[in-house]
N, C-alpha and C positions, 0 to 999 in steps of 0.2 A: 746969847743969840740962838743956840741950838734949841732951847726950850721954846722961844718965840716962834721959830720956824715950825716945830712940831705942833705947837699950840694952834697956829693958824691953819695948818693942814687938817687938824682934827675938828676945829670949831670955827669955820669961816664966818658964821653968822654972828660971832662974838656975844651970843646970849650966855649969861652967867660967866662972862669973860674972866673977871677977877677970881671967881671961885675955881675955874678950871686951871688957870695959871698956877694958883696956889696948890691945887691937888696934884698936878703933874710934877711940879717941883718937889713936892713931898715924896712922891713915888720914886723919882729919879735919885733922890738923896737917901732913900731908905727910911724916911720918916713916915711910916705907914699910919701910925696912930693919928698924926695931924692931918694926913690926907683923908683918912676915913671919916674923921670928925666933920670935915667940910663936904665930903662926898655923900654921906648917908642922907642928909636932908634932900638933896637933889634926886637921889634914888627913890625916896619916898614920894616925890612929885612925879615919878615916872618920866624923868628927863632922859631921853634916849641915849645921849652921850654919856651920862652918868652911869646908866645901866651897863653900857658897853665897857666902861673902865672897871666897874665892879666885877663884871664877868671875867675880865682879864686877870684881876687879882685872885679870884677864886680858881681860875684855870691854872695859874702857875703857883698858887699858894704863897703869895706875897702879902704879908701883913694879916693874913687870915689862914685858916686851915684849908689846904688844898681840897677842892671839892668840884670835880669835873661835871657832875650831874647838875649841881646848883649853878655852876658857870653856864652850862648849856641853857638852862631855864632863863637866866638873865640875858644871854645872847638872843634868845627867842623873843623876849619882851622888847628888847632894844630894836630888833629887826622889825617887829610888828609896828613899832612906832616910827620907822623910817630910817634907821641907821644902816647905811649901805654896807659898812664893814661887817656889821652883825649879820646882814643878809648873806654875805659871802661865807661867813662861818657856818650858818645854818645849811647852806647848800653843801658845803664840804662835809658837815657832820652827817647829814642824811645820806650823802653819797657813800661815805665810809662805814656808816653804822656804828661809829664810836660815840658812846654816851647818849645815844638817842636811836630811835627806830631807823633801820636802813630802809629808805624809801626813795627810789631814784626819781619818781615823779615830783615829790616835794623838793628834792635837790634841784631838779630842773626848774621848778617854779621859782625858787628863791634866787637862782642864778639869773633867770629872766628879769625878776624884779630888780636885781642888782644893776642891770642895765647893760648897754652895749660895751662898756669898758671892762667887762670881765676878761681875765687874762686868757691867753691861749692855753696855758696849763690847766686852768679850771675847765675850759671847754673840752679839752682832751680827756680829762678824767670822767666827765659826764658822758661823753661819747663811749668810753670803754665800758662804763656800767651798763649802758643800754646794749652795746654790742655783745657783751658776755652774759646779759641777763642777770646781773648781780644786783639784787634788791628789787628786781622787777622782771616781768616777762621780757624776753629778748625782743628788741624793737630795732630792726635794721634801719628803718626810715628815720627814726629819732636819732639813732647813732650817727647816721650820715650827716644829718644837719649839724650836730655838734662837732664832728670831726672836720667838716668843711670850715667851720668857724676857727677851729684850732689850726688847721692847715694854713688858712689865710693869716692868722695871727703870728704863727711861727715864722712864716716867710717875711712878714713885716718886721719882726724882730731881727731877722738876718739882714734886712736892708739897712737897718740902723747900726747893727753890730755883726759883721760877717763871721766873727769868732765866737758867737754865742753857742757854746757847746751843747747846752741843754736843748736849744731849738734844733740843732743838727741831729741830736740823738732822737728827739721826738719825731722829726720828719722821717728819719730812718725807720722808726717803729711803725709809722703810718704806712709806709710802702712795704715793709716786711710782712705785716699782718693783713694788709688790704683794708685798713681802717678808712672807710668813706671813699675809697678809690681802688682801682685794680692793683693787685700785688705786682711789685716790680723789684725783684731781688737786686738787679743791677743798680737801680737808683738808691735802694736801701743801703747797699754796700758803700756807695759813694758818700752818703751822709755819715755812715758809721766810720769810714776811713778818715774823713775830715775831723770828726769829733775825737777820734783816737789820737790823731796828730796833735790835738789841742790838750790831750791829757784827760779826756772825759772818761771816768772809770767804768760806767755802765757799757759804753760802746767798746771799751777795751776788753771787757769780759766777753761780750758777744763775739767779737772778732776772734778771740782766743778759742772760744767754743766752736766757732765755724771751722777753724783750721784743725781742731781736734776731731770733730765729728763729721765734717764734710757738709755739703749742701750748696750754699752759694759759692764756695771755693773748694778746691781739691784739698784732701787731708794732707796736713804737713805737721807732724808731731813736733818737730824741732821748733818751728815757728810758733805753734800753739803754746809750747812750754815757755818760750820767751815772752810772748804777749801776756799769758796768764800770770807769769812772775811779775810783769810790769803792773798788772791789775792789783796784785797784793800790795805792792809798794805805793800805788796811787791811793788805795784805801788808807794806808798809814798816813799819807800826806793830808788826806781829808780830815783825819782826826786832829791833826795839828791846827787845822782851821776851825776847831771846835764844832765838828759835825759828828754826831754820835751814832747815827745809823750805820755809817761805814765801820765804826768800831764793832758794832753788833755783827756786821757781815764778816769781819775778821775773826770774831769768835766762832762763827759757824764754819769758816774755812779750817781753822785749827781743830775744832771739835770733830769734824767729819773727815778731815784729811783731804779736802778739796783743794787742788792747786798747790798744796803744801803738805808737808809731812804732818800727820796727826800729832797734836801736842796739847794735852788737856790743860797744862799750866798756862800756856799761851792763850788758850781759849778762855779760861777764867779771867786772865788779865784783861782781855779786850771786852768781854762781857761786863765785867765789873766797872770798867771805865765808862762804858755806855750806860750801865745801870745808874751809876752815880749821878748822871745828868738826866735821869728820869725816863730812860728808854725801857719800857715795860717788858718787851719781848726778851731783852737781855736778862732782866731779873728772872723771868720764867725759865730761861735756859740754865742759869746757874742753879736754880732750884731743882731742875730735872737732872742735872749732872750729879748733885749730891743725893737725890732720891734713888738714882740707879746705881751710884757708886762707880761711874765710868772714869777710871783713871785717878780717882780719889777714894778715900775711905767713905763708905756709905754712911750718911748722916741725915736722918729724918728731921732732926731739930733745925739744921741749917736749911734743909729743903723747905721746911715749913716757913721759915723766916723769908726766904727769897720768893716763894710762891705767894706768901701773904703780902709782901711788898707789891708784887705785880698786880695782885687783885685789889689792893688798897688804892693803887693809882689808876684803876679803871679798866684793867685788862681782864675781861670776863673769862677768857679761856684759861686763866690760871686757876679757876675754881675747881676743876677736876683734880689737878695735882694737889692743891691745898687740901681738899676733902680726903684724898687718898692718904696723904702722909699724916694728917691729923688723927686718922683712925688708929695709927700705931703709937700715938703719944698718950701719956697719962694726962689727967686734968691739970696737974701742976706744970707739965711740959707745954701744954697748950697755952696756959696763962703766960709762961715765960716766952713763948713764941710771939705772942701779941705784944709783950713788953719790948722785945727785941726789934719788932717792926717799928714801933714808935721811936725807940732810941735811934735806930738807923736813920729814920726820917729827920729827926732833930739834928743828928750829927752832920747830915749832908744838906741841911736846909739852904745853906749859902750857895751851893752849886747846882741843886736840882733845878733844871730848866732855866738857870739864870741867863745863859747865853741866848736862849730863845726869847725870854722875857725882855731882856735888854733890847734885842732887835726890834720887837714889836712895840715896845713903849716908845722907842726912839723913831720908829717908822710905822706908826700904827695904822696907816692906810692899808697895809697888807693883811692884817689880821692873822691869828694863829692858824697854822695848817694842821689838819687832822688826817690828811691822806697818808 
């Protein structure tokens, strides 16, 4: 039944129905060779849904070698042929600048093509890009248009679910920064307080910082320490739910000594947990720790492997560290570094991005997030 539901959501026109049912079952059971055998003829015909599925496989490295740039090309072809989920991906990709040119106007265009059902979250991110001039000239008028859509969308979400902590947090941010409306610290604090009571970790961090540094509230060191301690525990709970960006944040906390005592061993634990599931920033931080020798023995071989992994998975900012550490290595050591990158990828193939891939193959209408 779950396959039929997913299948009908993806392909309501039932064109190539038998093929897609076979392909998606193969993917969900890990029988990628069989799925690809049926998928590739449809890709050759430029069938937009087939292009989208193949893009997903390359994006997560399932049944094929992970290749985010090739995946992005496939998403683009699928979007140009009318696949709305691919349009959403292209909007997010151009907005973030990951694996493709950062261009906020193209991001806006793809989101407009995607239609009126674009999420409040996507509208919010487009607004922020225009507001900050990220990837384009700052355009307050354009920003206000997208923030207004986001504002309406988040309020609609709260009507259906008053405990939607993400919507509460985003509305707090809109009032805190004056995104598309006048700043109102009182309203912002009201939203953050509600989200904090629901255990929303970003709002918890902000409240802790407010009490520590002042601004919307009076400084209260004792309350700040309590709330920031809760923030650290909330991040740990998020990782139990297979969310790996919070694991990266925990690594940063323990590496820098923010809100907790500096502990490089703990930092490496959280970074590596995040890295094992494909979070490239965590890979780069592990490489940097070994390159500097911060709390561990300096080791350019390990630094090379971790920076190489981050770069291999599409994190272009890893190039500088990788180039730097490779200069200190012999040709033999460089070759060994490359082998270690491949070996690590193979050893962790079963877990790399699996939680995310499972989510999007079972709920493919959302598409992968690149924010």
